[in-house]
N, C-alpha and C positions, 0 to 999 in steps of 0.2 A: 525488419528484424533480420539480422545476419547471424549465422551460426557457422562454427568451424570445429572440426574434430582433428585433434593432434595425436599422433602416436607417441606415447611416452616410453613404453617398453612393449615387449611382445604380448603382455597380458593386460596392459592398462592403456586407457585413452583419456585425453583431456578434452572436454567439451566447452567451448567458448560461445556464449550467446550475448549479442548486443541488442538491447531493447531501447527504442527511442524514448527520450525523456518525456515527450508529450504523451505517449501511451501510458507510461507509469503514472504521470500526474493525473490523467483522466481516470485511471483505475482507482487511485487513492481518493480522488474527489467523490467518485461513485460510492465507495465503501464508507467514507465519512458521512455522506448524506444519509445513507441507510442507518448508520449508528445514531446520527443526530435525531432521527425520528423515534428511536426506541429508548434512548438513554434517559435515566433519571438522575439529575444533578440537583443537589440541595440549593434552594433559592430560585429554581426555575420549575415551571410546570413540565410534566413529562413530554418530551419531544419538542420543547420550545427553547432549549438552551442554544446560545449562539455557537456557530461553528468554531470560532476561535477558542471558546471554552471547552468544547468537546475535544479539540486537537491538543489542548494543553496537557502535558504529562502529569501523572499523579505525583504527589510529594512523598 
């Protein structure tokens, strides 16, 4: 992870942070697995919905 602080003016700064895509993907996967175990979706038993169904946005 890389970070950089740029001076925009005397009172403000700009913070740039680069996070590797693999770290973001791992974090999302962990969150979705946690949600999958708790979610109730019509047509599936609680916690048994496929991950693709859990990830699908609401209409």
